[in-house]
C-alpha angles and dihedrals in degrees: 000000000000118000088235096055092106097040107117094176097085113155135188099207132051142157126252127236108011143358095269095045121129094203103110128199137183116214112234109250098212120077094227092051091048091053090054090046092053091049092050095046109029095154098051118121119195128217138185088240125217089225087062092052091256135138097256094243126139120262134206127214112239119207122208132169098199098034139044115282114237147160120271132193121244114251089247094052117121122257107287122211096181110141103184111066103148131101094275095053091090098042092112091058093047089050090048091051093045093051091047090053089050091051091050092046093053093036092236119155112233147131125236122195138159124239133214107209095178106290102065145313091281097063096107146349119219123202117195118199105187094179092061095031087234137128133203121206119197100199107201099165126064116273131190125220097258093046089049092053091049092048091047091053092049095046095049097051094097102022135065099230143006133211123202123209112185131203105193123042109251136157087264091065090054090047091055092045089053092050100045103020093248143037130213119233133186133208137164129223125200116245114169110306098347143052118245114220120228128186117214132200117213116188125210097238093047103046112183094022109104129182108213125207127181112253090237089064093053125093131221109219134167086265093056137258111343135182132182092268091049091051090051092049091046090057098044110030119098123234109276116253120246119254114273140197129196116257112220125205098028127244144224126237142183122200114241109243116246092357114153118223114219107254092212095053112137088224094061116107133169095243098052142058115239111202136175107235143166104246128196113188119200112288092002142100126261117278129182115231147126124292124194116212133176115277097211090092133040118284111265113260119248091235093080140058121230136199128215111200105179149352093046120145133197112229115208135184127222116284092009094287093147147336142206138178121242117205131171100183130044137163127216112235123225121241096267095051092040091055091050091058092060091230095102134041124191119239118267113280095017121129116225117207125193107254136177121268119260140206117214110237125222090240129046111285118270130179111264133160091227098050126090114243111263132215137153134212090254093051091048091065093062121086095215113087096212132142118281115283124258089254092069111111133195106277113178140052097228140041129224097261096059089044091055092045093051093046093051091046089055090050091051089049088059090049092240141121130221145196128243091252094050090048091052091051090048090055093043092239132131101224098158092108093058113108123229090255093054092047088052091050091051094050093046090054090047094053097040128149101038114228134175089224097054121063120232103249093197086077089072091066116094134190124235093278094052097256128117121284112286090234096047089110091057090050093051092045091055090046090056104258107148119233091007098122096064102019120134091207098068093111091053090042090055091050092051092046090048089055089049090053091049090052095046098046101028125110107271100023120233135198113277120236122231119286114255113261112230094196108130119242092232120055113260122252121243093264094047091049090053090051090052087070135224091301090078102093098180127108117256117246121217114250091232094070116097096198114114121215141152122248112220109201121210114250119237115256116240117247110265118251121250111274120238129191119214120158094195096055093040091052093050091048091051092049092049093047090051095057097031095098090059095055130100119249099263095045092045089053091054091048092049091052092052093046094048094050093047093047090051090051090051090050094241094127131031113268089231089069092057115097114249093243091058093047090051091061122093106284098212132123093244091051093055093044090053091046093050094045091050091050090047093053091049090048093052091049090049092050091046090054091049092049091048090053091048092051090047091053092045090054090051091050091050093055117093112259118254121240111267118234091214131053115285095246090055097049109116116239118202115242124234092255091051092052090048091053091050092048091051090049093050091048092052092049093049091050091050090050092050089054093048092243141121127229129222118241091238091055094057119103102276092004092132098041109032120080120248091251091059093045090049090051091049093050091047090052091052090052098038089124100069095173116150092248093053118074123221106253090192088072088071090069114093129196117250089255093044131263128066121334118261091250099048089104089054090051091053090049094049090050092054096250128135111272115220120221098206122072091222093062091043091056090047091054091044094053093045090055089051090054090049092050092049091048094047095050099037120117102266099018118245128216111277118242113234118274114254099205118072129206116282117257102243109301093332117112110220132184114238085224126045120266 
């Protein structure tokens, strides 16, 4: 028996030369490779190095033909408490050596050293560049946000700047990607007796997708570690936006005359106005600050006072270095309300009259029965009640109708109703002077055009007694609802339409019920039919007939959307529609969503047919191009996985059948449903491998309903070709608590592979098969690392490492 038979401290990595060496090495796992290694390095001595967290004792390389070669302690070695023995346990030393080579290659003066942050000597690698007053931190252990902030403060005390390169994916990596547009990552890949270092670039808008570059192809510059992807991002990415918080309660503001906005302000952007203004938030005193407004209209003049009612956000800089308020909607106050804010005072001798609030239109003001009367503080000081002068300019980003529609949608979202007076207070407008006719005009314009798929928001308005508006029938009649003007069912109609609005705008949204039909049970008389108006397109029935029937009016057709022509979007839609029948259900659903949104933007389908979630997305050309391209990439990956599975099945069908050990009539034949389940499972695993991910057992098709025995049989069927050049897709499946599934050993046994007895070796084999699956299905494919588990010797189960 070997003297190392009872040594349970077997390791895969060591250092060369002495116990305190920082020269790492990985012992080749194949016997042939180990023979070549010994010939090339006959004088090497191996140690369980202290910089690996080891005991410092000497190691010997053990050669096996049926098991994985490894290092073993001498019998006289001290007690070793080293916990990390796998290939990645020396990554910090390989990174240190790779960075030092890069410094020597570029002739850059710097110091590289490893750090123990509490869990081991491989927690981090620091690179000091005194010439650039810069530091690089390779963070290889997990780090929380607060610990990251403390470490950042400590590391920047004596340098000008700091770059982070992360190993594991944590919330901190997404935080840095959100701040700077990208985040640097690091990983090591085994090649022979060493680990090659690669630097990855993960962008904010493509989280999880990383572009990897060998460390030898990177460059150390005064601005830090850069790679070709980083240089591309540095040229194209926009400046990250400051952090923001919603501002509740609204506020009023008045621009400061002749105030100069700092041109270097971090809040300045090309698509917005940045103004210095006196700001009074609700229930607060006046403060002078910066306010950011949309740039698609002229900047508001300093001679008026404005109110922001909702959707305002406070922009803040790091460490409280500055703040501003971002607003997209604002209303110009009349003279009376402006004077009450304290931000405006009328000229001496002027008479200020209480006037109704106004909303600045996007076009010069014109008299209209549906518009709210407009006036300004400057106009209120004049005695003549004439129209606004030609010098008046468009002031606001919205008009009254969208403001009313948004306010009522928010009320429906809260499953509530309101009165006209409460709605006016919510909008910050004095609408008491509006007549009933003008209110009716305003609501008709808000709910036009009538559509079966969009609720009538006017139904949410109540009178003082809690019933519908007394002129609701006039509104519905003008919208095109037959029999609405003199119907006795308006109260019930308003209740049904209110429930429809709650369903359409609630969180979460629900399917709307049908709109109540106001058609009377009895046929109308000649006079009543005439009062119903020309919109009633049903034949009149003589009063003498005794036959009862229901008249079904035709619903008005919504106005068609404005047509757009875009070859790029149309081409992407056509390409997606061509391959859509070949897609799986989930990918087809994503493609349908992208196609529907793009067709609505082009005006090919009515906007009422578009789901509310799609309409809520950014309706820009770039948004739809990105959505279509993302759906197209997912579709191609899905089709590639399906074709791979089909080829795999064709190869199996072409092979000669094996002799059955039972009579032919007793041989089990898989049913159609069973084959379908296995095909779905293989497709999900291939898609996960192409994305470089794993998949939880409970997320598999049937993972929550099928027993473990059936799932094990399905995974074994997917991996029935256990050739060395084919990875085991079943290794991509993780247990609900992490790690391999409980039946991964059984899968190895059923595939004719050696079954390890120790959990450590099983995890090593499991992770290696994951790397092989990711490499085989990458785009483009990468070379496969060698398989760690050999074929079983006959029926004997053997451990690929000694026990």
